[in-house]
N, C-alpha and C positions, 0 to 999 in steps of 0.2 A: 216535824217533817211532812207530816202530813199538814200545816197551816201554810207548811210553801209552795206542798204543791196544787193546796187551791189555792192562794195570792198570783201565782203563776198560770194558771191553767181557766182562770174565774175569765179574764178578761176572751179566753180562744171562745170558750162556752156560749157567752153572751155574743159575739160576733157567730157563731156555725149558727145563733137562732133565730136571730135576724136574715143572713143567709133562705133561711130553710123559711119565712116567711111573704119575703120579696122574691121568695121564686113561688109560692101556692099564692101569691098574689097577682103572676106573669108577669115579674121584674128581675129584671141581673142580677139587685140588691147588691151591695156591697161588699170588697173582700172580707173574707174571714179572719183575717188580722190585720181589719182599717182599727178595731177599737184600742191595741196598743198603739197604731198612727194617732189616735187622737189622742192619747194622755202623753205622750210622749211630746206630738207639739203646745199641750193645753200646758205641761211641766214649765218650756219654755218659754210661755210669754208671765209679762208683768201682773204681778195678783193685781189688782184693783180690788177696797172696800169706801161702803160708803161711811161719806164725814157721820164723828161720833158714835161710831160701830165702835165696839173695844172687845167684846167676845165673840165678837164672827171670828173672826184671824183663829182663832185657836182651838173651833169647831172642828173641822176637818181634820186634823191630827185626833181627833181625838175618836169623832164617827170611825176614821178607817181603824184606828186602834181599836175599837168594838169591835167592826168588824171578824178586825186580825182572829181578834178571842176568839170572838164564835168560829171559827172557821179551827182556830185548835182544840177547840169542847170538841170537836168530833171525832168517832172512833175511829179510825182506818181501815175504809175498806171496808165497813161494818162492823169492826172485830177490835174491841177492848185494843187501847195502846198508845194512846193518840199521850202529849200531855199532861191535859188536863179532863182526861176523858172522864174522870172524879170526879167532875165538876158537877154543882150538882143545880137541877134541871129550874127546878127557884129562883135562884139567883143569876143564869142564866136568863134567864125573861124581864128578869129585873135591871143585864145587864143593859139589852132589845130595848129598854123602854128605855133606862137611862141618856142613851145615844139620840138613839129619837125625839126626848127634852130637846136634849141640846143644840140638838138639830134645828127645834118647833121657835124655841128664843132663839139661839141668833138670827131663822128669821126674821123671826119680829122683831129686831133689832134697828131689823137695818128700817125697821120705816113702810114698807111699803108694802102700798095694799092690797097688791095681785098676794106675795109672799105671805100676808098675815093672814087671807082668805084661805091662802091652802095650809096655811096651820092651820086654823083652828076646822079644817075638815079631816086632815091627816087627824088628830087627836082624835076627833070623835069618832072617828072607823077605831083606831086602835084603842079606845075604851071597850071592843066589842070583839079584836084580832087578839089581845094580849090573852084574853083569857079564855077565850077554846082555845089559841098553841098552848097555854100551858094544860090543860083537863084532857087534850089529846095525846100529850104525853103521856104525864098521868095515867095515863089507860093502855097504856105499854109499853111500862116499865116490867119487869121480871121480878116474881115475887118473893123477897125477900133481900132482895140488893139497893132500897131505900128510891129515892127519887135521882140519881147517878143517870151522866147520860150513858156511862159503859153500864149501864142496865135497858138499856134501849136496844130494840135486835136481835138479829139470833135465832128469826120466829121460820117457822118448816111448813106452819099449815096457815093458812088465811082464818082470824075465827072474824064471829059481826062481830066481837067488836072495836080490831084490828079495821074492819070495812067502813064503820063510822067513825072513830076511831082518822083513817086519813084522810075519807070522804071530806071531813076538818080543816082536817090541815090542809086540803091539795086549795079549798079556798081559802085561804090562811096568804098560802103560798103569788097565788092570783094574788090578793090586796096589795104583801109584799114584797111586790115585786115589781110595780105597777104595771098589774095584766089590762089586756081590754078584757072581760065584760065589767071590771071596776074599774082603772086606767089605763090611762095609753102615756110608755114614755115617750111618746118618739113626735107627742103632740106640744106644738106653740100657741096651741091658743088661751088664752090666761086663765081667762075665767072659767076650765074648764081643769086644770094641769091640777093633781092634786100630790106626789111625791118631786113630781117636776116645777110648779112652781118654789119649791121653797128653796130650788138653788138659782135664784134670775138674778141676785145679785153679788151671785157668786162668780170668779173666773182665774185664768191662770190651774198657777197648783194646787191654789184653796179647790177648786171646780175638779181638777185634777183627782184628788183625795179622792171626796165624793163620789166623784164617778167608781172609781175602784171598787171603793167600800161597797155602793148599793150591786156590783155588779161578783166582788167576794160573797155578800147577803144573800145574793139570789143563789147561787152554785150550794153557797151551806143549805138555805132552805131546801132545795131540791136531795141534797145527800139524806140532812132532816127525813126528808118525803118517803125516801128510798131505806130507809131505818124503819120505815113500816111496816116496809113488804118481807114477802113468806123471799126465804133463799137463805144461801150460803153466801159468805165473806167476795167469791170470786161475781154477787149477784149481785151487788150494788152497785160499780159501774156501770153497769149491763142499765137498769133501776133508773139510774142517774140520765141515759140517756136518752129514758124514756119517758121520763118525767119531762127531759125538756120538748121531746115531740111535742109530747102529749098538754104544753101549753101550749106552743105555739101554733099547735090547730084549732081552738078554742081562740086563741085568738084573733085567731086567719077567721072565724069564719061563725064568730059572734059578735053584738055591736055593744056598744059600748050602752054599757045603764044609767040613768037618773043619778044625780046625785043624792034624792030622795028613796029612789027604789035600793039604792047597795043597802042601806041598814037592815030590811030586810034578807037580803040573802048571807047578809053575815049573820043575822041573827039565827037563819039557816044550819050554817055549818056552827053557832054553839049548841044547837039542838044535836046534830051531832056527835059533838066531842061528847056533852053530861046524859046522851045517850048506849053509847060508850063505855063510859064508867056502871052503869046498869045493866048494861048483857053478859060483862067481862062477871057477872058473879052467875052468868050462869054455863055459862063456859061452853058457845055453844061453836064446834069450827063447823068450817062452811062442809060437803063435799068435795 
């Protein structure tokens, strides 16, 4: 049930964040339900692939399946009860990595120069974000509950370890959702594309599935970040909305970093995640 809710609401959240960003920039912006219209329009079009592409036609469905599994693994409203809430954190991170690998492989198969360049950048930054995500989640699992997804959340006090882990995860969210200052999901300039550059040769239903998968992952990452923040079950939807607003403000009032500066920022996120593990041994809650 939680996965269905996330799948249905993911385009709405994406549209709301686009609307807020446009308002902050002094533009009217598109309607909040525009992502639904875009998905329907793409689904009605014909899917075209480069000549000789064999696996690219199967990858969008695989990527969408990975995003749906990610949604199903999240505890509903910050409490245990999701169908896959007992999934192992390591297995989830490996599943996300497998989806990224499949999309990158499909981009390379198209033999597009720009997609190949975007694939190289995607895998380079993934080498920094995936360990950071794993360590940040390790730092926040409840003692004695293993490393399962249902061991996350439920904290009522914000600790130093939790603050460091959340800071690391926030930078990971900016990267994984293609947000400024890391990336720009609305750009059409191929030389600066990272995630969007992987989708240049996809069209029709294939592109619709990839866009929906990206929107689902965006909401899932925000929900994952909300699990690291204090509060009871009713606070998690509010944290998700707050994180969406915070990310929109960050990308509106920040400049996009140069490519060679992005690894420095992601290395900082890794240090935050590593320090959260060290600080947890002392267990000093913030006043």
